[in-house]
N, C-alpha and C positions, 0 to 999 in steps of 0.2 A: 064570685069567689072561686078561686082556683085551689083545688086540693092537689098538693104535690104528690106525684106518682113516681114509684120506683122505676117504672119503665122509661121515664123521660131520660134518665141518665144513660140507659142502654141505647136508646135511639140516638142520642148525641154522639155516642161512639161510632155508630153505623154511618153517621153523616161524614165522618172522616175517611171512609172507604169509598171505593167505586162500585159498591154493591147496591142492588135495588132492595129496598125494604118495603114490605107490605104490612100496614097496620090494619088488622082485621079484628072485628069484635062485634058483639051484640049491639043493638040499638041503645042509645042513651047512656053509654058507658064513658064517654069523654074523648072519643077519637078526634072529633073536630076541634075540640078545645086544645088537645095536645098538639095537633098540627099548627093551629094558630099560635100557640106558645112557642113552638119551634121556629116558626116564621119570624116572630118578633125577636127572638134571640139571634137568629142568623142575620137579620137586618142590623142589629146592634154591632155585629162583627163585620159589617159591610160585605156580606156574602150575597151573591146573586141568587135570589130566591123568588120563585113564582108560585103562587097559590091559585089553583084553578078548581072551582066547584063545577063538576061535570053534570050537576043537576040543572045548571043554566042551559036553557034550550039553545041559545045562540052559540055558546062554546061547544056543546055536545054536537050540534049540527055541523059546525066547521070541522071538527075532528072526525066525524063520521064520513064527511065528504072526502077528506084526505088527511091521514094521520100526520103528514108533514106540516099541516097547518099549525101544529103545536108550536113551531118555531116562529110563527107570526107574533107570538106573545113575548118573544125574546129580543133583547137589545143586541144588535149584531156585534157590538164591541166587547161582549162578555166572553171571557175565557172559559169559565166554569159556571154551570147553572144547576141549581137544585130545584126540581119540580115537586111540589106538594099537590097531589091530585086527590080531590074529594069525590066520593061516590063513583069511583072507578069500577066498572063492571067488566068482567071477562068471561 
């Protein structure tokens, strides 16, 4: 069950800009659910969207070795791509 959140509309507005958005919050408040919902909506609009969970050892290792490996997940024919990164630590 998805509880509609007010922040979802704000996030959708950010997606139209070229700005980076960081969705940060406490554990178990719905960050992953919101990102998955956004991904679904972007796919319906036929937008290029890549969701990567950085808790995946394989993905995290590739990106630790070389951040440019992020583009291994991208279709080269894409003009514009939206990355949704989960568990990003800086």
